[in-house]
C-alpha positions, 0 to 999 in steps of 0.5 A, spaced: 561 373 872 561 377 865 563 375 858 570 379 859 571 376 865 570 369 862 574 370 856 580 372 859 580 367 865 577 361 862 585 361 857 589 363 864 585 356 867 587 352 861 594 354 860 595 353 868 592 346 868 596 345 862 603 347 865 600 344 872 600 337 868 606 337 864 610 338 871 607 333 874 609 328 868 616 330 868 620 324 869 626 324 874 632 319 874 631 318 882 624 315 880 629 308 877 633 308 884 630 302 887 631 298 879 636 293 878 640 291 875 644 298 878 648 301 872 655 303 873 657 305 867 665 303 869 662 297 869 657 297 863 661 301 858 668 297 859 670 292 853 667 292 846 659 293 846 655 293 840 649 298 838 644 298 833 639 303 832 634 307 828 632 315 828 625 317 827 622 324 826 616 328 829 612 323 825 614 317 828 618 314 821 624 311 821 628 316 817 636 313 819 639 306 821 645 304 823 650 300 827 655 302 832 661 299 834 664 301 841 670 300 845 671 303 852 675 302 857 676 306 864 682 307 868 684 313 874 686 320 871 688 325 876 685 322 881 678 321 877 674 315 874 675 316 867 672 312 861 674 314 853 668 311 849 671 309 842 665 309 837 664 308 830 657 308 826 655 305 820 648 308 817 644 304 812 647 308 806 654 307 807 656 313 811 661 312 817 662 317 822 667 317 829 666 319 836 670 319 842 667 320 849 671 322 854 666 321 861 669 322 868 665 320 874 666 327 878 662 324 884 658 318 885 652 316 880 654 324 876 658 324 870 660 329 865 662 327 858 666 331 852 667 329 845 669 333 838 662 334 836 659 335 842 658 343 845 662 344 852 660 338 857 655 333 857 651 332 863 649 325 866 647 322 873 645 315 874 640 312 880 638 304 879 638 301 872 638 308 869 642 314 866 639 321 864 645 324 859 643 331 857 648 334 851 648 339 846 651 336 840 654 339 832 649 335 827 652 335 819 645 336 815 647 339 808 654 341 809 653 345 815 653 343 822 646 345 827 647 345 834 641 340 837 639 338 844 639 330 846 636 328 852 638 321 852 635 315 858 638 309 858 636 303 862 640 297 863 636 291 862 641 285 864 648 286 865 649 285 856 643 289 854 641 296 855 637 300 851 637 308 850 632 313 848 634 320 845 629 326 844 633 331 839 630 338 840 631 345 837 630 351 841 626 346 844 622 344 838 621 336 838 625 334 832 625 326 832 628 321 837 633 316 836 633 309 839 638 304 841 639 297 843 647 296 846 649 289 846 655 287 850 660 283 849 
């Protein structure tokens, strides 16, 4: 092999190997299909729930701590199982925030959600004890709202406790992560 062809082929092999490896590590919600307890949003998010969370920047440093008081209920609206999650956030710096989700189970284990600060619709899919929830959020930063993408993974630990990890990106660039622990009354 000539020196010039090695110059072009080795980087191509490296890129191909990297892409192959990254596609093999992609987690799918069906990977959790046999895990228990089974997560059904209308069962878990029904009543009062407290959540405790942190936001870590891309270096892993905790930059925000917060609690969330959630009041939730479900009912049939036009024949569709629909939940309202009324979330009240209290941050460690004393600031507060409110988000009210409307979540619809559009088919078994498939969900759509809306909230005032969510761009378009959130989409979720559950299997076993896990839910993958993706959406674009308007995040207030220095007096402006910026659009950031969330990739949430929720894992039901038992009937009272659920853990949530959410990666936040903008233009595909990793910004940080939100970690939450939900505790049901």
